[in-house]
N, C-alpha and C positions, 0 to 999 in steps of 0.2 A: 789701749787695745778697745776696739773702736767698740759700736755697737751690734755691729753683723758679724766682727770675729767674736767677739762673745759667745753670739746669739750659735756660729756651727763649730764653734767647743761646748756649747751647753748639745750641742743636738748629736756631736758625737759623742760624748759621752754616754749621753741616754739611749743612741744605739749601739755601741759598747757593751753597756748591762746587757738591753735584750739580745744579744748576743749572746753574751752569756746563761741568760736563763734559759734559753730555747738550748744550747746545745747539753746544760743537763738536764730539761725536761727530755731531749733525746736521751740520754742516756742511762735513767729514770724509763723510758719507755722500752729499751733495749734488754735493760734486765728485768723488765714482766717479761716481753717475750722468748727472752730465755727460759721462762719455765713452758712453752707452749711445746708442739710436736718439733725437733729435731729439726725437719722442712719446712716449718711453717715459723722456724726461728730462721734460716737460712733463707728464706727467699725476703722477709721483712729485711734482712742486713744488708742483702745483696740489693734491694731495688728503695723501697720505701722510703729506710733509712739515710741510705748509700745520699739517697737524693736530695734528703734533707741536710744531711754537713755537708756534701761538700758546694751547697748552696749557700754555705753559713760561709764558711771556711777552706781555707788549702788545706790546713793541718789536720789531715786524714789517714785514716789508712788505708782507700778506695786507689785505685786504677779509676784516672782521670778527672774530672772537674769543672767546676760550672763556667762559662763565659765570662762571668764577673760575679765574686761574691759577696756578703755582704763586709769582709774584712777590704775589701778593694770598693768600697762606699764609704765606707767610714776614712778610710785612711786619704780618699778621693776629701772628703768635708774635714780631716786636719790640713789635706793642703793648701787647699781653701781661704782656709783661714792666713796660717801663716803667710803664704801671697798676699793676701788682706796687709796683713799687718805689717809686712815689709816696701807695703807700695805705700802707707802711710805713714812709717818711720823716714821714707828716704822725702816725702816731703815737706 
């Protein structure tokens, strides 16, 4: 594996870890906001919580989504690493 390919894999791994942390923190925020008045919780869940989750992943219960998610960015980096590794192997 080339240095650039390794760098891409490390980058994707780090982004995946951050993604998981973000999702965990959003779950934590959702749990906290559930203790607020019902309308406050519903508005948060329908707006800012939904927007944040939809920007990170397509794996959610909301209707709609982001044009490009963090999942897709990570997948693009992994694909670039694979393409580079395949190119090096072919030479």
